[in-house]
N, C-alpha and C positions, 0 to 999 in steps of 0.2 A: 539958364543963368550961369555965368562964368565968374569964378572967384579966384583971386590971387592969394595964395597962402604961402608966404615965405619963399617966393620964387617958383612954387609949384602951381600948376593949373588944375583947377577942379571944376568940372561941369556938374550941373545938378543931376540928381537921380543916381548917384554913385558911379558915374562914368569917370574913368581915369584915362590918361593919355601917356603912353610910353612907346619906346621903339627898341628894336633889337638890331644890333649891328654885328652880324656874324662875320667871322673870319674863317670860313670853312672852305675846304677843297671841294670843288664841284667841276662839272664839265666846262663851265664858263671860265674857271681859273686854271685849268690844267696846263695850258700852253704859256702861262706867264713866266714860269721859271722851272728849273729842275727841283723836284721835291724828293727828299729822302723818305724812307719808310717811316721814320719817326715823325717827320713833318705830316705825312698822310694820317697817321694815328692821332696826332695832336689837333689837326684841323678837320677832323671828321664831323660831318653834319649832325652826327648823333649827339653832340654836345649842345646843339641849339634847341632841340626838341624839349628837354627838361625845363629850360628857361622859359620857353613859350608856354608850356603847360603851367608852370608856376605863375606866370603873369595873368592867366585866366582863372586862377584859383582864388579862394577867399583869403589865403595867406598873404596875398600881395595887395589887398584892398587899400592899404595906406600908401602904396607906392604910386607916384604919378609925376609926370614931367621929367622922366629919366630916359637916357639912352643906355641900354645894357649892351656892353661889348663882350661878345662871346668868342673866345679864341683859344680854347683848350678846355680841360675839365673845369677850370675856374673862369669866373667872369668878373668884370668891374662895371661900375656905373658912373655916369657923368654926375657931377655935382653942380648943377646950374648956378 
């Protein structure tokens, strides 16, 4: 069963749907431009893992239908 709740999508059985949009430096992005040491620190993939861990935790059970943009130690969400 799919329910619409204020622009959010809810599936039955406690399933939520979200996405992570990382802005991390990886081997795939290393040739796109020159990066400073500060850029490399701010775009470390280590900032993405805590967001992914939070999304699978009970603390995020009310979060659904969001795109989480992770691009430094801080992140922002889409507001559908």
